[in-house]
C-alpha positions in Angstrom: 4.2 0.7 1.7 0.8 1.5 -0.8 2.1 2.1 -4.3 -0.5 3.9 -6.4 -0.8 6.1 -9.2 -2.8 9.4 -9.8 -4.1 8.4 -13.2 -5.7 5.0 -11.5 -9.2 5.4 -10.1 -9.0 2.1 -8.2 -5.9 3.5 -6.2 -8.3 6.8 -5.6 -11.1 4.7 -4.2 -8.6 2.7 -2.2 -7.4 5.8 -0.5 -10.9 7.0 -0.3 -12.8 4.0 1.1 -10.0 1.8 2.7 -7.1 4.0 3.8 -9.5 6.7 5.2 -11.4 4.3 7.7 -11.2 5.7 11.1 -10.7 2.4 12.2 -8.0 1.3 9.8 -6.2 4.7 10.5 -6.2 4.0 14.3 -4.8 0.5 13.8 -2.1 1.4 11.2 -0.8 4.4 13.6 -0.4 2.2 16.4 0.9 -1.3 14.6 2.7 -0.1 11.4 4.6 2.6 9.6 2.6 3.6 6.7 4.4 4.9 3.3 2.2 5.8 0.6 4.2 6.5 -2.8 2.8 7.7 -6.3 3.9 5.7 -9.1 4.9 8.8 -10.9 8.3 8.9 -9.4 10.8 6.8 -11.3 9.8 3.0 -10.8 13.0 1.8 -12.0 14.8 3.5 -9.3 12.5 1.3 -6.6 14.6 -1.9 -5.3 13.3 -4.6 -7.7 11.1 -6.2 -5.5 9.1 -3.0 -5.3 8.9 -2.7 -8.9 5.5 -3.3 -10.2 3.4 -2.5 -13.6 0.0 -2.8 -11.5 -1.7 -0.4 -8.7 -2.5 -0.1 -6.3 -0.1 -2.5 -4.7 0.4 -2.8 -0.7 3.6 -4.2 0.6 4.1 -5.6 4.2 7.9 -5.0 4.8 9.9 -6.6 7.7 11.5 -3.7 9.5 14.5 -5.6 10.4 15.4 -7.0 7.7 13.5 -5.0 5.0 11.7 -8.2 3.4 8.4 -8.4 2.0 6.6 -10.3 4.4 3.0 -10.1 2.1 1.9 -7.8 -0.7 -1.4 -7.4 -2.5 -2.3 -6.1 -6.0 -5.7 -4.2 -6.6 -8.2 -2.4 -4.6 -8.8 -3.8 -1.0 -11.4 -3.5 1.2 -10.9 -2.2 4.9 -12.2 -5.2 6.5 -9.9 -7.6 4.5 -7.1 -5.3 5.2 -7.9 -5.4 8.8 -7.8 -9.1 9.0 -4.4 -9.3 7.6 
């Protein structure tokens, strides 16, 4: 799950340069379910493990028990994301 915000320039850069990469898109489509959420929604209504003051925030979530396997904060380059 990617948590971003309209007002965040790093979120826009992350979407434009990282998430729009054709190589990354193809891997994401075959290996994971991707959810992009805008922080303008009431963050207090999110489960506590997904609440954050910082964006962009990427959570890797185990689909079996919904636990967070890994999370990152800030702009991530596509090569780093591909290596995870």
